C-alpha positions as CSV (number, residue, x, y, z in Angstrom):
1,M,0.0,0.0,0.0
2,D,1.3,3.5,-0.8
3,A,2.2,5.7,2.1
4,K,-0.3,8.4,2.9
5,G,0.2,11.4,0.7
6,A,2.3,9.5,-1.9
7,A,1.3,9.7,-5.6
8,Q,-0.9,6.8,-6.7
9,P,-2.0,5.5,-10.1
10,T,-5.4,6.8,-11.2
11,E,-8.3,5.6,-13.3
12,Y,-7.5,8.6,-15.6
13,D,-4.1,7.2,-16.7
14,A,-5.5,6.5,-20.2
15,Y,-5.6,10.3,-20.7
16,V,-1.9,10.7,-20.3
17,G,-0.4,11.5,-23.7
18,R,-3.7,12.9,-25.0
19,Q,-3.0,15.9,-27.3
20,E,-4.9,19.0,-28.6
21,R,-3.8,21.5,-31.2
22,I,-5.2,25.0,-31.4
23,S,-4.2,27.8,-33.8
24,D,-4.7,31.5,-33.1
25,V,-3.6,34.9,-34.3
26,L,-1.6,37.0,-31.8
27,D,-3.7,40.1,-32.4
28,R,-2.5,43.3,-30.9
29,H,-5.7,44.4,-29.3
30,R,-5.7,41.6,-26.6
31,V,-2.2,42.7,-25.5
32,A,-3.5,46.3,-25.4
33,D,-6.4,45.1,-23.3
34,L,-4.0,43.5,-20.9
35,A,-2.0,46.7,-20.7
36,A,-5.2,48.6,-19.9
37,L,-6.0,46.1,-17.2
38,L,-2.6,46.7,-15.6
39,D,-3.1,50.4,-15.9
40,L,-0.2,50.6,-18.4
41,D,0.3,51.6,-22.0
42,I,0.8,48.8,-24.6
43,K,4.2,50.4,-25.5
44,T,5.3,49.7,-21.9
45,I,4.6,45.9,-22.0
46,A,5.3,45.3,-25.8
47,P,7.8,48.0,-26.8
48,N,9.0,45.8,-29.7
49,E,5.6,44.8,-30.9
50,T,6.3,41.2,-29.8
51,L,4.2,39.1,-27.4
52,P,5.1,40.0,-23.7
53,P,6.1,37.2,-21.4
54,L,3.1,35.3,-20.1
55,A,0.7,37.1,-22.5
56,H,0.3,33.8,-24.4
57,W,-2.3,33.0,-21.7
58,L,-4.6,35.5,-23.6
59,Y,-4.7,33.2,-26.6
60,F,-5.6,29.6,-27.6
61,N,-8.8,29.8,-25.4
62,P,-11.8,28.7,-27.5
63,W,-15.2,29.4,-26.1
64,T,-17.1,26.3,-25.1
65,R,-20.8,26.0,-25.9
66,Q,-23.0,27.1,-23.0
67,S,-24.6,23.7,-22.8
68,E,-21.2,22.1,-22.4
69,L,-20.1,24.0,-19.3
70,G,-20.1,22.5,-15.8
71,E,-21.6,24.1,-12.7
72,D,-18.3,25.8,-11.9
73,G,-18.2,27.5,-15.3
74,H,-15.4,25.4,-16.7
75,P,-15.9,23.1,-19.7
76,R,-17.2,19.7,-18.8
77,R,-14.3,17.3,-18.3
78,G,-13.8,14.2,-20.4
79,E,-12.8,15.7,-23.7
80,F,-9.2,16.9,-23.5
81,M,-8.9,17.1,-19.7
82,P,-9.6,13.9,-17.8
83,P,-13.1,13.5,-16.2
84,V,-11.9,14.0,-12.6
85,T,-15.0,13.8,-10.3
86,L,-13.5,16.0,-7.5
87,P,-15.5,19.3,-7.8
88,R,-13.0,22.1,-6.9
89,R,-10.3,23.0,-9.4
90,M,-7.3,25.3,-8.9
91,F,-4.3,26.4,-10.9
92,A,-1.4,25.2,-8.7
93,G,1.5,26.6,-10.6
94,G,3.7,26.2,-13.6
95,R,7.0,26.5,-15.4
96,V,7.5,28.6,-18.5
97,S,10.6,28.7,-20.8
98,F,10.9,31.4,-23.5
99,H,13.0,30.5,-26.5
100,A,12.1,33.1,-29.2
101,N,10.0,36.2,-29.7
102,L,6.5,36.0,-31.3
103,P,5.6,39.1,-33.4
104,L,2.2,40.5,-32.7
105,G,-0.3,40.1,-35.5
106,Q,1.1,36.8,-36.6
107,P,-0.4,33.3,-36.4
108,A,0.8,30.8,-33.9
109,E,-0.1,27.2,-32.8
110,R,-0.3,25.6,-29.4
111,L,0.2,21.8,-29.0
112,S,-1.0,20.7,-25.6
113,T,-0.3,17.3,-24.0
114,I,-1.5,15.6,-20.8
115,A,1.9,14.9,-19.3
116,A,1.0,13.3,-16.0
117,I,-1.9,12.5,-13.7
118,Q,-1.4,11.7,-10.0
119,R,-3.8,11.1,-7.1
120,K,-2.6,12.0,-3.6
121,S,-4.3,11.8,-0.2
122,G,-3.6,13.9,2.8
123,A,-5.2,15.7,5.7
124,S,-7.4,17.8,3.4
125,G,-8.7,14.7,1.6
126,D,-8.1,13.3,-1.9
127,L,-6.3,15.4,-4.5
128,V,-5.7,14.8,-8.2
129,F,-2.9,16.6,-9.9
130,V,-2.9,17.0,-13.7
131,T,0.2,18.3,-15.5
132,V,-0.4,19.8,-18.9
133,R,2.5,20.5,-21.3
134,H,2.1,23.3,-23.8
135,E,4.4,24.0,-26.7
136,I,3.8,27.2,-28.7
137,F,5.1,27.5,-32.2
138,G,5.5,30.6,-34.4
139,A,6.8,31.0,-38.0
140,H,10.3,30.0,-36.9
141,G,9.5,27.1,-34.7
142,L,9.2,26.5,-31.0
143,A,8.9,29.8,-29.1
144,I,7.5,28.9,-25.7
145,E,7.4,25.7,-23.6
146,E,5.2,25.5,-20.5
147,E,4.0,23.0,-17.9
148,Q,0.9,23.8,-15.9
149,D,-0.1,22.0,-12.7
150,I,-3.9,21.8,-12.2
151,V,-5.2,20.4,-8.9
152,Y,-8.7,19.0,-8.2
153,R,-10.0,18.8,-4.7
154,G,-13.1,17.6,-2.8
155,E,-15.7,19.9,-1.2
156,I,-15.0,21.6,2.1
157,A,-17.6,21.4,4.8
158,P,-17.8,24.1,7.4
159,G,-15.8,23.1,10.5
160,S,-13.8,20.5,8.6
161,Q,-10.1,19.9,9.4
162,E,-9.0,21.9,6.3
163,S,-11.1,25.0,7.2
164,A,-10.1,24.8,10.8
165,K,-6.3,24.2,10.4
166,A,-3.9,26.7,12.0
167,E,-2.7,29.6,10.0
168,P,1.0,29.7,9.1
169,Q,3.1,32.5,10.3
170,P,3.3,35.6,8.0
171,A,6.6,36.0,6.2
172,S,8.7,39.1,6.6
173,I,9.7,41.1,3.5
174,E,13.5,40.7,2.9
175,A,15.7,43.8,2.8
176,G,16.3,45.1,-0.7
177,S,12.9,44.0,-2.0
178,V,10.7,46.2,-4.2
179,V,7.1,46.2,-3.1
180,K,3.9,47.3,-4.8
181,Q,0.5,47.4,-3.2
182,I,-2.4,46.3,-5.3
183,R,-6.1,46.3,-4.7
184,V,-8.3,44.1,-6.9
185,D,-12.1,44.3,-7.2
186,P,-14.9,42.3,-8.9
187,V,-14.6,44.4,-12.0
188,L,-10.9,43.8,-12.5
189,L,-11.3,40.1,-11.8
190,F,-14.3,39.9,-14.2
191,R,-12.3,41.7,-16.9
192,F,-9.3,39.3,-16.6
193,S,-11.7,36.3,-16.7
194,A,-13.1,37.7,-19.9
195,L,-9.7,38.4,-21.4
196,T,-8.5,34.9,-20.8
197,S,-11.9,33.2,-21.6
198,N,-12.0,31.8,-18.1
199,G,-15.5,31.0,-16.9
200,H,-14.6,29.7,-13.5
201,R,-17.2,31.3,-11.2
202,I,-14.9,31.6,-8.1
203,H,-13.3,34.7,-9.8
204,Y,-16.5,36.8,-10.4
205,D,-19.6,35.2,-8.9
206,Y,-19.6,36.1,-5.2
207,P,-22.6,34.0,-4.2
208,Y,-21.1,30.9,-5.8
209,A,-17.5,31.5,-4.5
210,T,-18.8,32.1,-0.9
211,G,-21.9,29.9,-0.8
212,V,-20.8,26.8,-2.8
213,E,-17.0,26.7,-2.6
214,L,-17.0,28.4,0.8
215,Y,-14.3,31.0,0.1
216,P,-14.4,34.2,2.1
217,G,-14.5,36.3,-1.1
218,L,-13.7,36.2,-4.8
219,V,-10.4,34.4,-5.7
220,V,-7.6,36.3,-7.5
221,H,-6.5,34.2,-10.5
222,G,-3.2,32.5,-10.2
223,P,-2.2,33.7,-13.7
224,L,-3.2,37.3,-12.8
225,Q,-0.9,37.1,-9.8
226,A,1.9,35.8,-12.0
227,I,1.4,38.6,-14.6
228,M,1.4,41.2,-11.8
229,M,4.5,39.8,-10.3
230,L,6.3,39.8,-13.6
231,A,5.2,43.3,-14.4
232,L,6.9,44.5,-11.1
233,V,10.0,42.5,-12.0
234,Q,10.2,44.1,-15.5
235,E,9.6,47.5,-14.1
236,H,12.6,47.3,-11.8
237,F,14.8,44.7,-13.5
238,P,14.3,45.2,-17.3
239,E,16.3,42.3,-18.7
240,P,15.4,39.5,-21.2
241,I,13.6,36.7,-19.4
242,V,14.2,33.1,-20.3
243,R,12.3,31.2,-17.6
244,F,9.5,31.9,-15.2
245,T,8.2,29.5,-12.5
246,F,5.5,29.9,-10.0
247,Q,3.7,28.0,-7.3
248,A,0.5,28.7,-5.5
249,R,0.8,28.4,-1.7
250,R,-2.7,29.6,-0.6
251,P,-5.7,31.3,-2.2
252,L,-5.7,35.1,-2.4
253,F,-9.0,37.0,-2.1
254,D,-10.4,40.4,-3.1
255,T,-11.3,41.1,0.5
256,S,-8.3,43.4,1.1
257,P,-5.3,44.8,-0.7
258,F,-2.3,42.6,-1.2
259,V,1.3,43.3,-2.2
260,C,3.7,42.0,-4.9
261,V,7.3,41.7,-3.7
262,A,10.4,41.2,-5.8
263,R,14.0,40.8,-4.8
264,R,17.2,40.4,-6.9
265,T,19.1,37.1,-6.2
266,E,22.3,35.6,-7.7
267,A,20.1,33.4,-10.0
268,G,17.7,36.1,-11.1
269,V,14.7,37.5,-9.2
270,D,12.4,35.9,-6.6
271,A,8.9,37.3,-6.3
272,S,5.8,36.7,-4.4
273,T,2.3,37.9,-3.6
274,R,1.3,38.4,0.0
275,D,-2.0,39.0,1.6
276,A,-2.8,41.8,4.0
277,I,-1.6,39.8,6.9
278,G,1.7,38.9,5.2
279,H,1.1,35.3,4.2
280,V,2.8,34.3,1.0
281,C,0.1,33.3,-1.5
282,T,2.1,32.7,-4.7
283,K,5.9,32.4,-5.1
284,A,7.7,32.9,-8.3
285,S,11.3,32.8,-9.7
286,V,12.5,34.7,-12.8
287,T,15.7,33.7,-14.7
288,F,17.3,36.2,-17.1
289,A,19.2,35.4,-20.3
């Protein structure tokens, strides 16, 4: 028998290796929309008229028919993604490598592959981790490689062990860090959901987020946190980026302002988002060329 918490084979293993190809045009207006969302000018984030780092998340997101959506707003599982029955889905993190620039206005293609599926069990119940590998190609070949970690979890009942567990101690901000305070609201979260074709209701539907998934407020998207962290890094450390990794530690909510923190290291830059109490919500690492 596997030790508690160890990865176990799953009934979804037949989905490992499944692939999906999607083509899109890297139109300029979506990058301009992202710049507006960040309260910036497009010339700030795309000075060379090439796709900014992480802006590929705005593309390759086809809209699913309304009748094919699940209760949470995501497409029903079982087509490309495995039909995991656990109801709660979160973006747990990822690793992105940048190999070449992609000019705005040009076509591109994304090849997606289910790389791994693992079931784990712990104090908070069953978890299923799905790792999806994306390869994005432009006119001159492979430009971006990415692995995304998606985690599926069971429901939380009020008073459960997960909802009652002790809070970790807040982390202090290291000397030499640059810090930016950010306040998100339902409008910003809705606009980012629309920009990335993300129908997940935890980001814009307050009654659903609080009444069904039992969060204290709307959830700030993991990719939005990543983009905001990277924007802070690029503002203070404007160097070519070759790799970006991030990992979600705890949910971040719209109930109070939060901060993005970035600090130069020997290897590049470490960054994080921290809630109003000081808890680290998402950690990131940036590697320069």
